[in-house]
LOVEX-495422 format. One record per residue (C-alpha): residue number from 1; x, y, z. Coordinates in nm, 3 decimals, decimal comma, m for minus. Each point is the difference from the previous one (the first is absolute). Layout:
BEGIN
NUM | X | Y | Z
...
END
This chain:
BEGIN
1 | 19,440 | 4,224 | m7,318
2 | m0,143 | 0,052 | 0,332
3 | 0,056 | m0,084 | 0,284
4 | 0,381 | 0,076 | m0,068
5 | m0,071 | 0,297 | m0,232
6 | m0,192 | 0,275 | 0,112
7 | m0,107 | 0,333 | m0,144
8 | 0,287 | 0,240 | 0,096
9 | 0,211 | m0,314 | m0,016
10 | 0,395 | 0,114 | m0,159
11 | 0,150 | m0,269 | m0,231
12 | 0,368 | 0,023 | m0,095
13 | 0,022 | m0,148 | m0,360
14 | 0,297 | m0,135 | m0,180
15 | 0,047 | m0,096 | m0,366
16 | 0,010 | m0,380 | m0,099
17 | 0,320 | m0,119 | 0,006
18 | m0,056 | m0,385 | m0,015
19 | m0,355 | m0,240 | m0,015
20 | m0,190 | 0,109 | 0,318
21 | m0,086 | m0,259 | 0,263
22 | m0,352 | m0,081 | 0,043
23 | m0,127 | 0,189 | 0,280
24 | 0,171 | 0,282 | m0,036
25 | m0,229 | 0,341 | m0,094
26 | 0,041 | 0,084 | m0,353
27 | m0,077 | 0,353 | m0,115
28 | m0,176 | 0,066 | m0,345
29 | m0,183 | 0,184 | m0,245
30 | m0,371 | m0,057 | m0,061
31 | m0,167 | 0,267 | m0,195
32 | 0,036 | 0,338 | 0,136
33 | 0,081 | m0,151 | 0,326
34 | 0,305 | m0,154 | 0,213
35 | m0,069 | m0,337 | 0,166
36 | 0,193 | m0,191 | 0,248
37 | m0,137 | m0,360 | 0,013
38 | 0,200 | m0,343 | 0,151
39 | 0,168 | m0,193 | m0,253
40 | m0,169 | m0,358 | 0,018
41 | 0,169 | m0,142 | m0,273
42 | 0,207 | 0,021 | m0,341
43 | m0,109 | m0,119 | m0,306
44 | 0,208 | m0,170 | m0,298
45 | m0,045 | 0,288 | m0,243
46 | 0,125 | 0,228 | 0,283
47 | m0,326 | 0,134 | 0,105
48 | m0,069 | 0,077 | 0,372
49 | m0,308 | m0,165 | 0,187
50 | m0,060 | 0,279 | 0,309
51 | m0,289 | 0,086 | 0,244
52 | m0,098 | 0,190 | 0,281
53 | 0,083 | m0,120 | 0,334
54 | m0,379 | 0,073 | 0,114
55 | m0,147 | m0,140 | m0,322
56 | 0,178 | m0,366 | m0,119
57 | m0,297 | m0,069 | m0,213
58 | 0,108 | 0,241 | m0,243
59 | 0,288 | m0,035 | m0,185
60 | 0,165 | 0,205 | m0,298
61 | 0,245 | m0,067 | m0,204
62 | 0,258 | 0,281 | m0,084
63 | 0,229 | m0,008 | m0,314
64 | 0,365 | 0,056 | 0,157
65 | 0,016 | 0,348 | m0,232
66 | m0,286 | 0,181 | 0,273
67 | 0,190 | m0,065 | 0,312
68 | 0,242 | 0,237 | 0,152
69 | 0,140 | m0,143 | 0,241
70 | m0,033 | m0,235 | 0,355
71 | m0,060 | 0,169 | 0,367
72 | 0,297 | m0,023 | 0,160
73 | m0,159 | 0,195 | 0,333
74 | m0,295 | 0,096 | 0,159
75 | m0,050 | 0,308 | 0,235
76 | m0,332 | 0,094 | 0,184
77 | 0,035 | 0,364 | m0,127
78 | 0,176 | 0,236 | m0,245
79 | 0,109 | 0,160 | 0,371
80 | 0,368 | 0,052 | 0,160
81 | m0,090 | m0,216 | 0,273
82 | m0,167 | m0,251 | m0,218
83 | 0,008 | m0,385 | 0,121
84 | 0,114 | m0,244 | m0,186
85 | m0,224 | m0,286 | m0,065
86 | 0,210 | m0,273 | m0,209
87 | 0,249 | m0,189 | 0,141
88 | 0,147 | m0,356 | m0,045
89 | m0,323 | m0,129 | 0,070
90 | m0,170 | 0,153 | m0,297
91 | 0,175 | m0,261 | m0,235
92 | m0,143 | m0,267 | 0,241
93 | m0,346 | 0,158 | 0,000
94 | m0,019 | 0,026 | m0,421
95 | 0,079 | m0,349 | m0,038
96 | m0,247 | m0,112 | 0,247
97 | m0,231 | 0,194 | m0,169
98 | 0,096 | m0,186 | m0,328
99 | m0,039 | m0,353 | 0,129
100 | m0,337 | 0,091 | 0,126
101 | m0,167 | 0,230 | m0,285
102 | m0,239 | m0,290 | m0,100
103 | m0,138 | m0,068 | 0,343
104 | m0,013 | 0,361 | 0,015
105 | m0,160 | 0,069 | m0,337
106 | m0,285 | m0,274 | 0,051
107 | m0,052 | 0,154 | 0,375
108 | m0,009 | 0,396 | m0,090
109 | m0,238 | m0,105 | m0,361
110 | m0,249 | m0,232 | 0,208
111 | m0,036 | 0,274 | 0,271
112 | m0,007 | 0,315 | m0,229
113 | m0,299 | m0,233 | m0,229
114 | m0,217 | m0,109 | 0,333
115 | 0,070 | 0,357 | 0,169
116 | m0,179 | 0,107 | m0,349
117 | m0,252 | m0,227 | 0,002
118 | m0,143 | 0,053 | 0,353
119 | 0,022 | 0,376 | m0,077
120 | m0,229 | m0,061 | m0,266
121 | m0,238 | m0,180 | 0,251
122 | m0,007 | 0,237 | 0,235
123 | m0,151 | 0,277 | m0,302
124 | m0,179 | m0,249 | m0,242
125 | m0,192 | 0,272 | m0,204
126 | 0,076 | 0,355 | m0,085
127 | m0,343 | 0,246 | m0,090
128 | m0,190 | m0,118 | m0,287
129 | 0,185 | 0,281 | m0,239
130 | 0,058 | m0,213 | m0,269
131 | m0,350 | m0,065 | m0,026
132 | m0,130 | 0,367 | 0,015
133 | 0,294 | 0,054 | m0,303
134 | m0,153 | m0,272 | m0,232
135 | m0,355 | 0,152 | 0,100
136 | 0,102 | 0,342 | m0,099
137 | 0,228 | m0,070 | m0,283
138 | m0,371 | m0,169 | m0,146
139 | m0,202 | 0,328 | 0,108
140 | 0,253 | 0,268 | m0,148
141 | 0,080 | m0,200 | m0,343
142 | m0,317 | 0,022 | m0,084
143 | m0,081 | 0,355 | 0,098
144 | m0,200 | m0,071 | 0,375
145 | 0,235 | 0,272 | 0,171
146 | m0,268 | 0,035 | 0,289
147 | m0,025 | m0,408 | 0,034
148 | 0,416 | m0,047 | 0,009
149 | 0,043 | 0,267 | 0,250
150 | m0,212 | m0,177 | 0,228
151 | 0,184 | m0,373 | m0,075
152 | 0,320 | 0,216 | 0,087
153 | m0,140 | 0,086 | 0,377
154 | m0,075 | m0,344 | 0,076
155 | 0,340 | m0,030 | 0,095
156 | 0,221 | 0,191 | 0,260
157 | 0,174 | 0,274 | m0,183
158 | 0,349 | m0,102 | 0,128
159 | m0,038 | m0,379 | m0,147
160 | m0,141 | 0,127 | m0,275
161 | 0,259 | 0,232 | m0,118
162 | 0,284 | m0,278 | 0,098
163 | m0,188 | m0,258 | m0,260
164 | m0,015 | 0,240 | m0,277
165 | 0,358 | 0,057 | 0,026
166 | 0,079 | m0,327 | 0,025
167 | m0,220 | m0,054 | m0,309
168 | 0,196 | 0,315 | m0,183
169 | m0,333 | 0,085 | m0,059
170 | 0,048 | 0,363 | 0,185
171 | m0,026 | 0,215 | m0,346
172 | m0,293 | m0,210 | m0,065
173 | m0,218 | 0,084 | 0,295
174 | 0,155 | 0,355 | m0,025
175 | m0,177 | 0,046 | m0,324
176 | m0,277 | m0,203 | 0,127
177 | m0,074 | 0,220 | 0,279
178 | 0,044 | 0,325 | m0,181
179 | m0,230 | m0,108 | m0,253
180 | m0,268 | m0,022 | 0,311
181 | 0,100 | 0,344 | 0,125
182 | m0,024 | 0,191 | m0,337
183 | m0,377 | m0,169 | 0,034
184 | m0,047 | 0,101 | 0,299
185 | 0,057 | m0,322 | 0,202
186 | 0,208 | 0,099 | 0,290
187 | 0,172 | m0,180 | 0,294
188 | 0,271 | m0,223 | 0,059
189 | 0,223 | 0,336 | 0,070
190 | 0,264 | m0,216 | 0,175
191 | 0,058 | m0,252 | m0,277
192 | m0,032 | 0,258 | m0,241
193 | 0,283 | 0,223 | 0,115
194 | 0,220 | m0,346 | 0,076
195 | m0,050 | m0,129 | m0,402
196 | 0,029 | 0,348 | m0,114
197 | 0,383 | m0,006 | 0,167
198 | 0,089 | m0,351 | m0,148
199 | m0,139 | 0,144 | m0,334
200 | 0,237 | 0,280 | m0,027
201 | 0,293 | m0,226 | 0,098
202 | m0,139 | m0,251 | m0,301
203 | 0,023 | 0,280 | m0,209
204 | 0,399 | 0,115 | 0,090
205 | 0,094 | m0,318 | m0,007
206 | m0,160 | m0,028 | m0,348
207 | 0,269 | 0,234 | m0,177
208 | 0,275 | m0,179 | 0,174
209 | m0,164 | m0,348 | m0,181
210 | m0,028 | 0,188 | m0,345
211 | 0,369 | 0,097 | 0,051
212 | 0,116 | m0,372 | 0,071
213 | m0,223 | m0,113 | m0,262
214 | 0,197 | 0,211 | m0,240
215 | 0,345 | m0,058 | 0,131
216 | m0,075 | m0,347 | m0,022
217 | m0,126 | m0,034 | m0,346
218 | 0,281 | 0,205 | m0,128
219 | 0,206 | m0,223 | 0,173
220 | m0,097 | m0,329 | m0,173
221 | m0,101 | 0,133 | m0,311
222 | 0,363 | 0,143 | m0,041
223 | 0,126 | m0,364 | 0,060
224 | m0,225 | m0,113 | m0,250
225 | m0,233 | m0,125 | 0,235
226 | m0,383 | 0,101 | m0,055
227 | m0,174 | m0,067 | 0,331
228 | m0,369 | 0,017 | 0,064
229 | m0,097 | 0,223 | 0,311
230 | m0,255 | m0,187 | 0,228
231 | m0,280 | 0,161 | 0,261
232 | 0,017 | 0,328 | 0,165
233 | 0,295 | 0,108 | m0,225
234 | m0,162 | m0,079 | m0,316
235 | m0,280 | 0,161 | 0,075
236 | 0,158 | 0,312 | 0,106
237 | 0,232 | m0,017 | m0,303
238 | m0,332 | 0,010 | m0,233
239 | m0,140 | 0,248 | 0,241
240 | m0,308 | m0,190 | 0,017
241 | m0,277 | 0,223 | 0,215
242 | 0,074 | m0,025 | 0,348
243 | 0,295 | m0,172 | 0,030
244 | 0,141 | 0,207 | 0,212
245 | m0,226 | m0,042 | 0,256
246 | 0,108 | m0,373 | 0,047
247 | 0,294 | m0,091 | 0,175
248 | 0,283 | m0,104 | m0,150
249 | 0,302 | m0,167 | 0,177
250 | 0,253 | m0,093 | m0,277
251 | 0,026 | m0,063 | m0,379
252 | m0,023 | m0,317 | m0,170
253 | 0,141 | m0,109 | m0,320
254 | m0,059 | m0,341 | m0,210
255 | 0,274 | m0,082 | m0,211
256 | 0,086 | m0,352 | m0,144
257 | 0,144 | m0,256 | 0,226
258 | 0,297 | m0,032 | m0,191
259 | 0,068 | 0,385 | 0,017
260 | m0,064 | m0,020 | 0,398
261 | 0,343 | 0,037 | 0,095
262 | 0,127 | 0,206 | m0,283
263 | m0,321 | 0,262 | 0,128
264 | 0,144 | m0,047 | 0,361
265 | 0,386 | 0,040 | m0,103
266 | m0,166 | 0,366 | m0,200
267 | m0,120 | 0,146 | 0,272
268 | 0,309 | m0,075 | 0,267
269 | 0,135 | 0,197 | m0,272
270 | m0,178 | 0,267 | m0,019
271 | 0,047 | 0,050 | 0,362
272 | m0,274 | m0,251 | 0,148
273 | 0,082 | m0,199 | 0,308
274 | m0,194 | m0,318 | 0,159
275 | m0,193 | 0,055 | 0,293
276 | 0,002 | m0,333 | 0,146
277 | 0,300 | m0,214 | 0,142
278 | 0,227 | m0,209 | m0,266
279 | m0,181 | m0,332 | 0,114
280 | m0,342 | 0,169 | m0,019
281 | 0,085 | 0,135 | m0,382
282 | 0,101 | m0,394 | m0,060
283 | m0,322 | m0,127 | 0,138
284 | m0,201 | 0,288 | m0,216
285 | 0,219 | m0,125 | m0,302
286 | m0,085 | m0,352 | 0,072
287 | m0,398 | m0,008 | 0,105
288 | m0,168 | 0,322 | m0,105
289 | m0,179 | 0,103 | m0,290
290 | 0,234 | 0,348 | 0,040
291 | 0,381 | 0,098 | 0,113
292 | 0,032 | 0,136 | 0,337
293 | m0,024 | 0,379 | 0,020
294 | 0,196 | 0,247 | m0,153
295 | 0,012 | 0,371 | 0,120
296 | 0,248 | 0,277 | m0,023
297 | 0,166 | 0,137 | 0,290
298 | m0,220 | 0,246 | 0,208
299 | m0,325 | m0,054 | m0,218
300 | m0,274 | m0,146 | 0,082
301 | m0,163 | m0,201 | m0,287
302 | 0,136 | m0,328 | m0,033
303 | m0,015 | m0,172 | m0,331
304 | m0,105 | m0,353 | m0,082
305 | 0,156 | m0,187 | m0,326
306 | m0,304 | m0,271 | m0,050
307 | 0,002 | m0,343 | m0,230
308 | m0,325 | m0,056 | 0,074
309 | m0,346 | 0,111 | 0,160
310 | 0,021 | m0,268 | 0,208
311 | 0,164 | m0,208 | 0,291
312 | 0,111 | m0,344 | m0,200
313 | m0,245 | m0,265 | 0,118
314 | m0,218 | 0,233 | 0,177
315 | m0,228 | 0,016 | m0,349
316 | m0,026 | m0,223 | m0,301
317 | 0,065 | 0,323 | m0,199
318 | 0,313 | 0,168 | 0,077
319 | m0,027 | 0,251 | m0,277
320 | 0,306 | 0,052 | m0,112
321 | 0,163 | 0,304 | m0,246
322 | m0,006 | m0,220 | m0,296
323 | m0,391 | m0,059 | 0,077
324 | m0,041 | 0,317 | 0,047
325 | 0,141 | 0,234 | m0,225
326 | m0,247 | m0,013 | m0,315
327 | m0,247 | 0,141 | 0,260
328 | 0,169 | 0,309 | 0,064
329 | m0,022 | 0,380 | m0,090
330 | 0,239 | 0,295 | m0,049
331 | m0,102 | 0,280 | 0,193
332 | 0,159 | 0,338 | 0,030
333 | m0,092 | 0,154 | 0,337
334 | 0,189 | 0,214 | 0,251
335 | 0,308 | m0,267 | 0,033
336 | 0,012 | 0,020 | m0,361
337 | 0,013 | m0,276 | m0,225
338 | m0,115 | m0,345 | 0,164
339 | m0,142 | m0,302 | m0,073
340 | m0,298 | m0,147 | 0,234
341 | m0,245 | m0,283 | m0,022
342 | m0,303 | 0,097 | m0,233
343 | m0,371 | 0,025 | 0,191
344 | m0,097 | m0,366 | m0,037
345 | 0,331 | m0,134 | 0,149
346 | 0,039 | 0,317 | 0,294
347 | m0,365 | m0,122 | 0,103
348 | 0,155 | m0,390 | 0,002
349 | 0,281 | 0,119 | 0,179
350 | m0,227 | 0,159 | 0,243
351 | m0,217 | m0,304 | 0,067
352 | 0,344 | m0,206 | 0,077
353 | 0,099 | 0,255 | 0,237
354 | m0,380 | 0,023 | 0,146
355 | m0,039 | m0,339 | 0,063
356 | 0,106 | m0,020 | 0,368
357 | m0,182 | 0,283 | 0,124
358 | 0,292 | 0,153 | 0,141
359 | m0,050 | 0,321 | m0,200
360 | m0,387 | 0,119 | m0,025
361 | 0,110 | 0,264 | m0,236
362 | 0,078 | m0,237 | m0,257
363 | m0,346 | m0,153 | m0,004
364 | m0,093 | 0,341 | m0,047
365 | 0,204 | 0,113 | m0,272
366 | m0,039 | m0,326 | m0,154
367 | m0,384 | 0,086 | 0,004
368 | 0,036 | 0,307 | m0,195
369 | 0,225 | m0,171 | m0,277
370 | m0,237 | m0,211 | m0,022
371 | m0,268 | 0,229 | m0,002
372 | 0,144 | 0,180 | m0,325
373 | 0,049 | m0,338 | m0,161
374 | m0,192 | m0,063 | m0,346
375 | m0,138 | m0,326 | m0,021
376 | 0,250 | m0,116 | m0,235
377 | 0,296 | 0,122 | 0,246
378 | m0,209 | m0,188 | 0,298
379 | 0,000 | m0,345 | m0,209
380 | 0,338 | 0,040 | m0,058
381 | 0,095 | 0,055 | 0,366
382 | m0,201 | m0,297 | 0,107
383 | 0,188 | m0,199 | m0,260
384 | 0,330 | 0,100 | 0,177
385 | m0,111 | m0,064 | 0,387
386 | m0,172 | m0,336 | m0,124
387 | 0,298 | m0,183 | m0,034
388 | 0,104 | 0,050 | 0,356
389 | m0,038 | m0,324 | 0,172
390 | 0,216 | m0,003 | 0,326
391 | m0,193 | 0,322 | 0,154
392 | m0,331 | 0,054 | m0,236
393 | m0,199 | 0,002 | 0,342
394 | 0,158 | 0,296 | 0,141
395 | 0,083 | 0,159 | m0,359
396 | m0,385 | m0,085 | m0,035
397 | m0,091 | 0,201 | 0,272
398 | 0,156 | 0,289 | m0,031
399 | m0,186 | 0,078 | m0,371
400 | m0,286 | m0,106 | 0,185
401 | 0,022 | 0,276 | 0,254
402 | 0,089 | 0,258 | m0,298
403 | m0,265 | m0,117 | m0,172
404 | m0,236 | 0,023 | 0,336
405 | 0,114 | 0,369 | m0,013
406 | m0,117 | 0,097 | m0,323
407 | m0,326 | m0,105 | 0,081
408 | 0,024 | m0,356 | m0,123
409 | m0,225 | m0,224 | 0,225
410 | 0,112 | m0,359 | m0,126
411 | 0,023 | m0,253 | 0,259
412 | 0,379 | m0,138 | m0,025
413 | 0,077 | m0,377 | 0,029
414 | m0,001 | m0,122 | 0,392
415 | 0,333 | 0,001 | 0,069
416 | 0,060 | 0,328 | m0,171
417 | m0,285 | 0,137 | 0,272
418 | 0,115 | m0,187 | 0,262
419 | 0,377 | 0,133 | m0,055
420 | m0,093 | 0,382 | m0,033
421 | m0,205 | m0,078 | 0,336
422 | 0,325 | m0,132 | 0,138
423 | 0,206 | 0,269 | m0,111
424 | m0,192 | 0,303 | 0,134
425 | m0,018 | m0,207 | 0,371
426 | 0,377 | m0,047 | m0,062
427 | 0,073 | 0,411 | m0,027
428 | m0,239 | m0,003 | 0,333
429 | 0,238 | m0,206 | 0,211
430 | 0,235 | 0,148 | 0,253
431 | 0,357 | 0,089 | m0,189
432 | 0,144 | m0,333 | 0,154
433 | m0,221 | m0,238 | m0,109
434 | m0,052 | 0,210 | m0,339
435 | 0,420 | m0,056 | m0,065
436 | m0,072 | m0,422 | 0,118
437 | m0,320 | m0,037 | m0,286
438 | 0,194 | m0,120 | m0,270
439 | m0,042 | m0,373 | 0,033
440 | m0,354 | 0,050 | 0,042
441 | m0,016 | 0,269 | m0,284
442 | 0,135 | m0,276 | m0,256
443 | m0,192 | m0,321 | 0,112
444 | m0,317 | 0,226 | m0,069
445 | 0,134 | 0,163 | m0,319
446 | 0,255 | m0,160 | m0,162
447 | 0,136 | m0,360 | m0,175
448 | 0,231 | m0,189 | 0,166
449 | 0,334 | 0,152 | m0,106
450 | 0,317 | m0,240 | m0,171
451 | 0,318 | 0,080 | 0,117
452 | 0,300 | m0,037 | m0,183
453 | 0,176 | m0,245 | 0,290
454 | m0,014 | m0,115 | 0,346
455 | 0,217 | 0,286 | 0,132
456 | m0,225 | 0,259 | m0,168
457 | m0,314 | m0,183 | 0,167
458 | 0,175 | m0,045 | 0,345
459 | 0,092 | 0,406 | m0,018
460 | m0,343 | 0,045 | m0,028
461 | m0,187 | m0,204 | 0,246
462 | 0,262 | 0,124 | 0,232
463 | m0,134 | 0,352 | m0,051
464 | m0,367 | m0,135 | 0,015
465 | 0,066 | m0,166 | 0,342
466 | m0,157 | 0,231 | 0,216
467 | m0,288 | 0,109 | m0,300
468 | m0,096 | m0,363 | 0,057
469 | 0,009 | 0,044 | 0,436
470 | m0,235 | 0,328 | m0,076
471 | m0,211 | m0,153 | m0,240
472 | m0,287 | m0,081 | 0,267
473 | 0,003 | 0,351 | 0,135
474 | m0,006 | 0,147 | m0,327
475 | m0,295 | m0,179 | m0,152
476 | m0,206 | 0,012 | 0,341
477 | 0,026 | 0,392 | m0,034
478 | m0,075 | 0,040 | m0,326
479 | m0,286 | m0,247 | 0,028
480 | m0,138 | 0,215 | 0,252
481 | 0,027 | 0,331 | m0,168
482 | m0,360 | 0,084 | m0,115
483 | 0,118 | 0,300 | m0,178
484 | 0,210 | m0,171 | m0,273
485 | m0,322 | m0,177 | m0,101
486 | m0,202 | 0,325 | m0,048
487 | 0,282 | 0,121 | m0,197
488 | m0,037 | m0,289 | m0,198
489 | m0,368 | m0,001 | m0,061
490 | 0,003 | 0,388 | m0,075
491 | 0,284 | m0,097 | m0,287
492 | m0,184 | m0,296 | m0,148
493 | m0,392 | 0,017 | 0,101
494 | m0,267 | 0,201 | m0,154
495 | m0,127 | 0,246 | 0,195
496 | m0,295 | m0,066 | 0,192
497 | m0,298 | 0,224 | m0,090
END
């Protein structure tokens, strides 16, 4: 609400005695916080459209039940001699902000995106740490510890640690370096100490996730809903070896789409609360493959109720509960009795999750799954992913890298190889450019997406407008990355003897 409301400002709030006028400052609950935003409009449903003065481009729809009251006075501090900041001009000021919101929002949006772009251009590449992580993975997973440590030393330690953490690979890398030390290969003390701290944090987090899985499964089962636990929660529920080393930040439970609302209501009744605002909750329900995250007050592990494995329209195979329930197994473990995907379809889920290469850990875990397959399980796996049409290139890229980690030097299709080289280079761009790489990523790796209507298409194009502006800079910076080409050759080309 800057510049009017700053840190230390004291607001007097009175209850709403009638419909508040546009421009008034409302105080409402958003999760565990109290928020003061200016009222822009009132919808026919009675909900309020609000935004902060400093961010007119970020509107938030607030239900009347969330509103505590309206600001009636503002003071510079809580001291006895504090200066009153409002007056007759406050109403006029609020109305002026409401009238000018559209122009202010457009200017703010353009300024923020342009600033992000030029900040990225000032530093187009990070250290070649992701290439080092890829090459080290090939060596460590093949038992060549000395070569793996050597690959890690090619990157600056702080850049390497940051990349490993971003890709949720701290548990993997810590285990690799521990194996190297046991084999007499020492070094990278700074990296090992940093990863050890993350590894212990992961172990503590794992206990919380197990407790949350048990609580969620019990609540849903009591309501007659048998959920399928996904991803990290599933690995922990079935006590998979090394699962406690991997970061798991939430609990995902897949339920039939027809029971999604009932599952959310069941968790609400069990003490869970929405962690998003009312408009974001509606956004998730309408456009995502899962409902908005839920959490118990004061507890850090959120829960997501899924109705599919992927966002509608992003893939040709959404993989709903009905598609997958025949490929689940009941397991008994630390979280009690839970239902999870079987080995083959856990690998299918990992492949879909790994296909954008934002989490390298999932590629490594996929490789380990595939390594343990019998030939008939591999045939079933290939049949499952063969049905993907829209995102086939990126999906095949994840599987090709997993096979390469397992020592299978099978040349992939040209488009698949091109995408892998691009993805490695993308992960070494500066943070600002990497965040603006979606347009190039989809151009290289995906077929065009079909939208539900003109409004959805325009909404997506608006989000990609600055991605399109950044595309030439992203493409040139990635094309100049020779380390990405070296890592791609290490993945797919037989070594020269």
